[in-house]
VOPAGU-2260 file (C-alpha; in pm, 1 decimal, decimal comma):
REM VOPAGU-2260
SITE   aa  ch    i         X         Y         Z
SITE  MET   A    0    7303,8   11236,4   -9619,8
SITE  LYS   A    1    6979,6   11111,5   -9453,2
SITE  ASN   A    2    7077,1   10740,6   -9568,1
SITE  LYS   A    3    7419,0   10796,1   -9402,1
SITE  ILE   A    4    7281,1   10897,5   -9076,0
SITE  SER   A    5    7027,2   10622,5   -9080,9
SITE  PHE   A    6    7284,7   10368,2   -9117,6
SITE  ILE   A    7    7506,6   10510,5   -8836,6
SITE  LEU   A    8    7197,9   10500,1   -8608,5
SITE  ILE   A    9    7105,1   10131,8   -8704,1
SITE  THR   A   10    7481,9   10030,5   -8658,8
SITE  MET   A   11    7490,5   10185,0   -8308,9
SITE  MET   A   12    7165,3   10012,9   -8196,7
SITE  LEU   A   13    7292,5    9684,0   -8331,2
SITE  PHE   A   14    7625,0    9731,1   -8125,0
SITE  LEU   A   15    7424,3    9812,7   -7809,6
SITE  ILE   A   16    7188,0    9510,0   -7858,1
SITE  SER   A   17    7505,8    9285,9   -7907,9
SITE  GLY   A   18    7677,8    9424,8   -7604,0
SITE  CYS   A   19    7390,6    9377,7   -7393,1
SITE  GLY   A   20    7330,6    9022,8   -7506,0
SITE  LYS   A   21    7694,5    8927,9   -7434,2
SITE  LYS   A   22    7657,5    9099,9   -7085,5
SITE  GLN   A   23    7357,3    8890,1   -7007,7
SITE  GLN   A   24    7532,4    8582,4   -7137,1
SITE  GLY   A   25    7837,1    8654,2   -6936,5
SITE  ASN   A   26    7587,6    8685,9   -6627,4
SITE  THR   A   27    7439,7    8329,3   -6714,7
SITE  THR   A   28    7783,3    8178,6   -6731,6
SITE  GLN   A   29    7878,7    8318,7   -6380,0
SITE  GLU   A   30    7556,8    8167,8   -6240,7
SITE  MET   A   31    7650,4    7821,4   -6348,2
SITE  LYS   A   32    7863,6    7638,5   -6075,3
SITE  ILE   A   33    8087,8    7360,6   -6078,1
SITE  THR   A   34    8142,4    7114,9   -5773,2
SITE  ARG   A   35    8338,9    6792,6   -5710,9
SITE  LEU   A   36    8318,6    6526,4   -5458,2
SITE  ALA   A   37    8429,5    6621,8   -5115,4
SITE  LYS   A   38    8480,3    6444,7   -4778,4
SITE  GLY   A   39    8206,9    6578,7   -4515,0
SITE  SER   A   40    7982,3    6492,3   -4251,4
SITE  ILE   A   41    7585,4    6464,4   -4280,5
SITE  THR   A   42    7366,5    6476,2   -3960,4
SITE  VAL   A   43    6983,1    6408,6   -4018,8
SITE  LYS   A   44    6781,4    6563,0   -3772,5
SITE  VAL   A   45    6416,0    6605,8   -3638,8
SITE  LEU   A   46    6354,6    6955,8   -3479,5
SITE  ALA   A   47    6087,0    7018,1   -3235,8
SITE  THR   A   48    6004,0    7236,6   -2936,4
SITE  GLY   A   49    5905,6    7173,4   -2588,6
SITE  THR   A   50    5950,6    7301,3   -2221,5
SITE  LEU   A   51    6146,2    7206,6   -1898,2
SITE  SER   A   52    5914,4    7019,9   -1692,0
SITE  PRO   A   53    5942,2    6826,8   -1363,1
SITE  TYR   A   54    5959,4    6446,7   -1438,5
SITE  ARG   A   55    5747,4    6399,6   -1116,4
SITE  ARG   A   56    5559,0    6714,8    -993,1
SITE  ILE   A   57    5468,3    6631,7    -626,7
SITE  GLU   A   58    5246,3    6862,0    -441,1
SITE  VAL   A   59    5286,3    6853,8     -60,8
SITE  LYS   A   60    4955,3    6917,3     116,4
SITE  ASN   A   61    4796,2    6934,4     492,4
SITE  SER   A   62    4527,0    6718,8     567,4
SITE  ASP   A   63    4337,3    6931,1     824,6
SITE  ARG   A   64    4248,1    7311,0     831,8
SITE  GLY   A   65    4485,9    7501,8    1054,6
SITE  ARG   A   66    4758,7    7773,9    1071,9
SITE  VAL   A   67    5079,8    7762,9     925,0
SITE  GLU   A   68    5342,3    7802,9    1218,8
SITE  LYS   A   69    5684,2    7740,3    1066,9
SITE  LEU   A   70    5819,0    7685,8     689,9
SITE  PHE   A   71    6164,2    7524,9     688,7
SITE  TYR   A   72    6225,2    7550,5     290,1
SITE  ASP   A   73    6205,0    7806,4      33,1
SITE  GLU   A   74    6191,6    7800,8    -346,7
SITE  SER   A   75    6503,8    7647,0    -526,2
SITE  GLN   A   76    6616,5    7479,9    -204,9
SITE  SER   A   77    6670,3    7099,2    -207,9
SITE  VAL   A   78    6497,8    6869,9      30,4
SITE  ARG   A   79    6547,6    6515,0     123,2
SITE  GLN   A   80    6289,9    6251,8     154,1
SITE  GLY   A   81    6152,3    6252,4     527,6
SITE  SER   A   82    6244,9    6596,6     616,5
SITE  THR   A   83    6026,6    6820,5     795,9
SITE  MET   A   84    5923,2    7082,6     553,1
SITE  ALA   A   85    5646,8    7268,4     772,0
SITE  LEU   A   86    5459,7    7281,1    1095,6
SITE  ILE   A   87    5088,3    7338,4    1105,4
SITE  SER   A   88    4862,4    7398,2    1408,8
SITE  THR   A   89    4524,9    7231,0    1381,1
SITE  ILE   A   90    4208,1    7444,3    1469,6
SITE  ASP   A   91    4162,6    7256,6    1801,1
SITE  ARG   A   92    4518,5    7336,2    1894,4
SITE  ILE   A   93    4496,0    7679,8    1802,6
SITE  SER   A   94    4163,2    7730,6    1998,1
SITE  LEU   A   95    4322,0    7562,3    2329,9
SITE  LEU   A   96    4631,1    7779,6    2297,1
SITE  ASP   A   97    4440,0    8100,4    2231,7
SITE  MET   A   98    4226,7    8044,5    2532,1
SITE  ALA   A   99    4533,1    7948,9    2753,9
SITE  ARG   A  100    4717,6    8258,9    2640,9
SITE  ALA   A  101    4415,6    8470,2    2714,8
SITE  ASN   A  102    4384,2    8322,7    3079,8
SITE  LEU   A  103    4748,1    8404,2    3129,6
SITE  PHE   A  104    4693,6    8765,3    3004,1
SITE  ASN   A  105    4398,7    8805,5    3215,3
SITE  ALA   A  106    4600,3    8658,8    3523,6
SITE  LYS   A  107    4871,4    8903,4    3482,7
SITE  ARG   A  108    4646,2    9193,5    3483,3
SITE  THR   A  109    4511,8    9083,4    3832,8
SITE  GLY   A  110    4863,0    9064,3    3975,0
SITE  ASP   A  111    4772,7    8737,0    4175,8
SITE  SER   A  112    5071,8    8529,5    4165,9
SITE  GLU   A  113    4880,7    8213,5    4223,7
SITE  LYS   A  114    4664,6    8269,0    3937,0
SITE  ILE   A  115    4951,5    8366,3    3727,7
SITE  LYS   A  116    5134,2    8045,0    3796,1
SITE  GLU   A  117    4823,4    7838,2    3731,4
SITE  ALA   A  118    4765,5    7997,1    3389,0
SITE  GLU   A  119    5134,6    7948,2    3300,1
SITE  ASP   A  120    5103,4    7586,5    3388,4
SITE  ASP   A  121    4795,1    7540,0    3181,3
SITE  LEU   A  122    4979,8    7713,6    2879,8
SITE  LYS   A  123    5261,7    7491,6    2913,0
SITE  THR   A  124    5066,4    7170,9    2936,8
SITE  ALA   A  125    4845,9    7286,8    2618,8
SITE  GLU   A  126    5161,6    7325,0    2442,4
SITE  GLN   A  127    5323,2    6986,9    2528,5
SITE  ALA   A  128    4990,2    6818,5    2478,6
SITE  TYR   A  129    4894,2    6980,0    2144,7
SITE  GLN   A  130    5206,2    6959,5    1931,0
SITE  PRO   A  131    5182,9    7121,0    1571,3
SITE  VAL   A  132    5154,8    6868,8    1303,4
SITE  PRO   A  133    5478,6    6815,8    1109,1
SITE  ILE   A  134    5465,1    6792,5     715,8
SITE  MET   A  135    5721,5    6557,7     589,3
SITE  ALA   A  136    5877,7    6557,7     240,8
SITE  PRO   A  137    5741,2    6265,9      40,3
SITE  VAL   A  138    6037,0    6237,9    -195,5
SITE  SER   A  139    6381,8    6398,8    -229,8
SITE  GLY   A  140    6390,0    6691,6    -472,0
SITE  GLU   A  141    6400,9    7057,5    -523,9
SITE  VAL   A  142    6124,2    7308,4    -410,2
SITE  ILE   A  143    5993,7    7457,6    -718,1
SITE  LYS   A  144    5690,3    7634,7    -564,3
SITE  LEU   A  145    5587,3    7773,0    -222,8
SITE  GLY   A  146    5227,5    7802,8    -178,9
SITE  VAL   A  147    5175,7    7952,7     178,4
SITE  GLN   A  148    5314,9    8189,2     412,6
SITE  ILE   A  149    5388,5    8178,3     799,8
SITE  GLY   A  150    5065,4    8265,9    1013,5
SITE  GLU   A  151    4824,3    8183,6     718,5
SITE  ILE   A  152    4512,8    8017,8     809,0
SITE  ILE   A  153    4461,1    7741,9     523,8
SITE  ALA   A  154    4201,3    7499,5     437,2
SITE  ALA   A  155    4263,3    7118,6     414,1
SITE  ASP   A  156    4428,3    6982,3     120,5
SITE  THR   A  157    4594,1    7321,0      51,6
SITE  THR   A  158    4904,9    7278,1    -144,9
SITE  LEU   A  159    5192,8    7405,9      77,6
SITE  TYR   A  160    5493,1    7296,9    -158,3
SITE  VAL   A  161    5546,2    7190,3    -505,2
SITE  LEU   A  162    5843,9    6943,3    -532,3
SITE  SER   A  163    6034,0    6812,8    -840,9
SITE  ASP   A  164    6260,1    6533,6    -827,4
SITE  ARG   A  165    6440,3    6646,8   -1154,6
SITE  LEU   A  166    6403,5    6857,2   -1454,7
SITE  ILE   A  167    6309,2    6700,3   -1804,0
SITE  LEU   A  168    6225,7    6801,1   -2139,4
SITE  SER   A  169    5880,9    6749,3   -2261,1
SITE  VAL   A  170    5893,5    6778,1   -2635,5
SITE  ASP   A  171    5599,0    6780,9   -2867,2
SITE  VAL   A  172    5684,1    6568,7   -3195,7
SITE  ASP   A  173    5465,4    6582,5   -3518,5
SITE  GLU   A  174    5315,2    6270,9   -3652,0
SITE  ALA   A  175    5533,8    6280,6   -3957,2
SITE  ASP   A  176    5849,6    6250,7   -3751,6
SITE  ILE   A  177    5765,2    6055,5   -3445,2
SITE  GLY   A  178    5853,0    5716,4   -3626,4
SITE  LYS   A  179    6217,0    5857,7   -3662,5
SITE  ILE   A  180    6221,8    5897,1   -3256,2
SITE  THR   A  181    6360,3    5582,8   -3041,0
SITE  ILE   A  182    6439,6    5509,7   -2690,1
SITE  ASN   A  183    6800,1    5633,5   -2578,4
SITE  GLN   A  184    6833,7    5842,7   -2904,0
SITE  ASN   A  185    7067,4    6115,0   -2866,5
SITE  ALA   A  186    6931,8    6474,0   -2883,0
SITE  ASN   A  187    7086,8    6846,1   -2852,3
SITE  PHE   A  188    6906,8    7097,4   -2714,2
SITE  TYR   A  189    6890,3    7480,7   -2647,7
SITE  LEU   A  190    6703,8    7693,7   -2407,5
SITE  ASP   A  191    6546,9    8011,9   -2528,8
SITE  THR   A  192    6690,4    8180,0   -2205,4
SITE  PHE   A  193    7031,3    8072,8   -2284,2
SITE  PRO   A  194    7045,0    8036,4   -2678,0
SITE  ASP   A  195    7420,9    8023,0   -2689,3
SITE  GLU   A  196    7452,4    7709,4   -2490,8
SITE  GLN   A  197    7413,3    7353,8   -2644,0
SITE  HIS   A  198    7329,4    7063,4   -2417,6
SITE  LYS   A  199    7296,0    6698,6   -2470,9
SITE  GLY   A  200    7015,1    6458,3   -2368,5
SITE  ARG   A  201    6873,1    6120,4   -2429,5
SITE  VAL   A  202    6518,0    5994,3   -2512,0
SITE  HIS   A  203    6347,8    5835,3   -2217,0
SITE  ARG   A  204    5987,6    5772,6   -2306,2
SITE  ILE   A  205    5764,4    5827,0   -2605,2
SITE  SER   A  206    5405,8    5865,9   -2569,4
SITE  ARG   A  207    5175,2    5591,8   -2705,9
SITE  GLU   A  208    4879,8    5833,0   -2731,9
SITE  GLY   A  209    4886,6    6155,4   -2956,3
SITE  GLU   A  210    4698,8    6499,1   -2900,5
SITE  LEU   A  211    4546,1    6688,8   -3196,5
SITE  VAL   A  212    4679,1    7028,0   -3197,0
SITE  SER   A  213    4606,3    7280,3   -3466,1
SITE  ASN   A  214    4483,4    6978,8   -3693,2
SITE  VAL   A  215    4837,3    6807,7   -3656,9
SITE  MET   A  216    4867,4    6507,2   -3424,9
SITE  GLN   A  217    5157,6    6541,9   -3176,3
SITE  TYR   A  218    5308,7    6312,1   -2939,5
SITE  GLU   A  219    5489,4    6380,9   -2629,1
SITE  VAL   A  220    5875,9    6265,0   -2596,8
SITE  LEU   A  221    6047,1    6291,2   -2260,3
SITE  VAL   A  222    6417,3    6359,2   -2285,0
SITE  PHE   A  223    6651,4    6338,9   -1973,1
SITE  PRO   A  224    6934,7    6583,3   -2000,2
SITE  ASP   A  225    7269,4    6469,8   -1927,6
SITE  GLN   A  226    7311,6    6743,8   -1669,7
SITE  VAL   A  227    7056,5    6965,7   -1512,6
SITE  LEU   A  228    7204,4    7316,2   -1434,3
SITE  LYS   A  229    7081,8    7523,5   -1111,8
SITE  LYS   A  230    6994,7    7795,7   -1324,5
SITE  TRP   A  231    6739,4    7614,8   -1509,2
SITE  ILE   A  232    6382,5    7695,3   -1407,7
SITE  SER   A  233    6059,8    7474,3   -1487,3
SITE  GLY   A  234    5857,8    7612,6   -1770,9
SITE  MET   A  235    6150,7    7740,9   -1971,1
SITE  THR   A  236    6132,6    7686,7   -2356,8
SITE  VAL   A  237    6355,7    7452,0   -2520,9
SITE  ASN   A  238    6456,4    7381,1   -2899,3
SITE  VAL   A  239    6559,8    7003,0   -2948,4
SITE  GLU   A  240    6734,6    6839,2   -3219,6
SITE  PHE   A  241    6697,6    6466,6   -3217,9
SITE  ILE   A  242    6980,0    6306,7   -3405,0
SITE  VAL   A  243    6847,9    6037,3   -3660,2
SITE  THR   A  244    7149,9    5959,4   -3824,0
SITE  GLN   A  245    7510,4    6103,9   -3837,9
SITE  LYS   A  246    7767,6    5988,2   -4079,5
SITE  ASN   A  247    8134,6    6148,8   -4076,2
SITE  ASN   A  248    8395,6    6156,9   -4347,0
SITE  VAL   A  249    8171,2    6040,6   -4637,3
SITE  ASN   A  250    8164,2    6162,2   -5006,2
SITE  VAL   A  251    7926,9    6441,2   -5037,1
SITE  LEU   A  252    7793,3    6681,6   -5315,6
SITE  PRO   A  253    7564,8    6996,7   -5252,8
SITE  TYR   A  254    7205,7    6875,7   -5247,2
SITE  ASP   A  255    7119,5    7080,9   -5566,3
SITE  ALA   A  256    7362,5    6906,5   -5751,6
SITE  VAL   A  257    7167,2    6588,6   -5765,5
SITE  HIS   A  258    6864,1    6536,7   -5954,8
SITE  LYS   A  259    6597,1    6254,7   -5938,6
SITE  ASP   A  260    6415,3    6105,2   -6243,8
SITE  LYS   A  261    6154,9    5863,4   -6112,9
SITE  GLU   A  262    6354,3    5646,7   -5878,2
SITE  THR   A  263    6695,3    5703,6   -6015,2
SITE  SER   A  264    6935,2    5970,4   -5915,5
SITE  TYR   A  265    7152,5    6160,9   -6148,2
SITE  VAL   A  266    7417,5    6425,4   -6186,7
SITE  VAL   A  267    7550,7    6621,0   -6465,4
SITE  VAL   A  268    7930,0    6600,3   -6545,9
SITE  ILE   A  269    8148,4    6798,9   -6773,7
SITE  GLU   A  270    8351,0    6583,0   -7009,7
SITE  LYS   A  271    8647,1    6684,1   -7234,5
SITE  GLY   A  272    8543,0    6930,0   -7498,8
SITE  GLY   A  273    8280,7    7080,0   -7260,3
SITE  ALA   A  274    8021,2    6824,1   -7335,1
SITE  GLN   A  275    7774,7    6754,4   -7077,7
SITE  LYS   A  276    7676,9    6392,5   -6960,1
SITE  ARG   A  277    7414,1    6265,4   -6710,4
SITE  LYS   A  278    7559,5    6004,1   -6474,9
SITE  GLU   A  279    7352,7    5773,5   -6256,0
SITE  VAL   A  280    7467,6    5790,2   -5899,7
SITE  LYS   A  281    7373,6    5594,7   -5564,1
SITE  THR   A  282    7277,4    5839,5   -5288,1
SITE  GLY   A  283    7282,4    5778,4   -4915,8
SITE  VAL   A  284    7154,5    6020,9   -4639,9
SITE  THR   A  285    7096,4    6396,7   -4674,1
SITE  ASP   A  286    7031,1    6698,5   -4458,1
SITE  TYR   A  287    6896,6    6873,0   -4770,6
SITE  LYS   A  288    7204,6    7084,5   -4771,6
SITE  SER   A  289    7449,5    6806,7   -4853,4
SITE  ILE   A  290    7396,3    6445,8   -4993,7
SITE  GLU   A  291    7574,3    6150,5   -4970,1
SITE  ILE   A  292    7715,2    5989,5   -5279,8
SITE  ILE   A  293    7781,3    5593,0   -5240,3
SITE  SER   A  294    7879,8    5533,8   -5605,2
SITE  GLY   A  295    7889,6    5636,7   -5938,2
SITE  LEU   A  296    8129,3    5925,9   -5928,5
SITE  ASP   A  297    8488,7    5974,5   -5939,1
SITE  GLN   A  298    8693,2    6235,0   -5707,9
SITE  ASN   A  299    8796,6    6415,2   -6027,3
SITE  ASP   A  300    8455,9    6433,9   -6199,6
SITE  GLN   A  301    8343,7    6807,9   -6240,9
SITE  VAL   A  302    7976,6    6818,7   -6163,7
SITE  LEU   A  303    7749,7    7101,1   -6257,6
SITE  ILE   A  304    7492,3    7249,6   -6021,0
SITE  LEU   A  305    7186,8    7300,0   -6249,1
SITE  THR   A  306    6838,3    7418,8   -6206,0
SITE  LYS   A  307    6552,8    7180,4   -6289,2
SITE  ASP   A  308    6504,8    7342,5   -6631,0
SITE  GLN   A  309    6865,3    7319,6   -6708,2
SITE  PHE   A  310    6869,1    6955,7   -6592,7
SITE  ASP   A  311    6587,5    6863,7   -6822,4
SITE  LYS   A  312    6763,0    7013,6   -7112,0
SITE  THR   A  313    7043,2    6773,3   -7074,9
SITE  SER   A  314    7040,9    6392,7   -7204,3
SITE  GLY   A  315    7248,1    6112,6   -7114,6
SITE  GLN   A  316    7238,5    5989,7   -7477,6
SITE  SER   A  317    7303,2    6310,8   -7648,1
SITE  SER   A  318    7595,1    6344,3   -7883,0
SITE  SER   A  319    7883,6    6591,5   -7806,0
SITE  LYS   A  320    7786,2    6819,5   -8052,9
SITE  ASN   A  321    7431,0    6850,8   -7908,6
SITE  GLN   A  322    7555,1    6873,7   -7569,3
SITE  ARG   A  323    7787,4    7173,7   -7651,2
SITE  ARG   A  324    7474,3    7333,5   -7805,4
SITE  VAL   A  325    7277,1    7283,7   -7483,2
SITE  LEU   A  326    7574,3    7447,4   -7313,9
SITE  ARG   A  327    7583,5    7772,0   -7527,8
SITE  GLY   A  328    7183,9    7766,4   -7474,9
SITE  MET   A  329    7250,6    7788,1   -7097,8
SITE  GLY   A  330    7514,1    8044,4   -7102,0
SITE  GLY   A  331    7782,9    7962,9   -7363,3
SITE  MET   A  332    7994,7    7788,5   -7091,0
SITE  GLY   A  333    8311,3    7619,2   -7229,6
SITE  PRO   A  334    8537,1    7356,9   -7097,9
SITE  PRO   A  335    8661,7    7442,1   -6745,8
SITE  HIS   A  336    9015,4    7545,3   -6700,8
């Protein structure tokens, strides 16, 4: 009786082990993927970040100490070259006018019409003889900063306005990628403030001198947007995609389907009867998601997507019997239907 019970238990254990093994084997089979050549597009990009910056940042300043009498422009307004942006009274003018106004005030207190008339004439003469100094716009552009207020006493060389002739992208590109950037190269970019809006531009200038940032040499690249929107503000962060290569309607495979052995690229195809065989292929550009296949494959070839370990188990010179054994070792995969 004990022997019968032991036999039943052993049989059940073997059944469970066999079932688990088949289940595991089945999962492995499901993990193996088959692909074929397909027509697609590949875009090779260099990614970088930067900021919206003025191409030319011009500070408009006064030459002498004085007082701000009038301001004709505010931030975000456009100004034309040669326009009067502000009127500044010099300290001498302020002193003369204040003295003339004080004399007029005192004359009015006396009620003497002759003194009042004389004081009014003196004030008028002072106002005509000592005009406020106009501050002119040196270039056409947009006011991106207003630095003073009306009535403020300012020192010489105070920044009244900051002008920008146009906004551009100032982008930092790593040393490893700077060799892929060229003048007039196309670029797509996104502003962090408006992440759903894609914009286009072109490379205008590449710095010839780098700067070491966190032990990485970076070079400034200036990109001119095709269009500058009114809602953009200097200092906004931008994410830029420099288009290095773009190919459309080419033969592609998933990047993981191609393996490299030294300088040669291979894929693993399934032949009749389920045998595996390595095939040498000539590859082109890749974006590390897809890879261009220039030659070496037919449209009907079934290509396995294998891990490196699985690929290493295959052999271009193995017999069909050995190749089927490898297939069984990698999940029992038979010929595709």
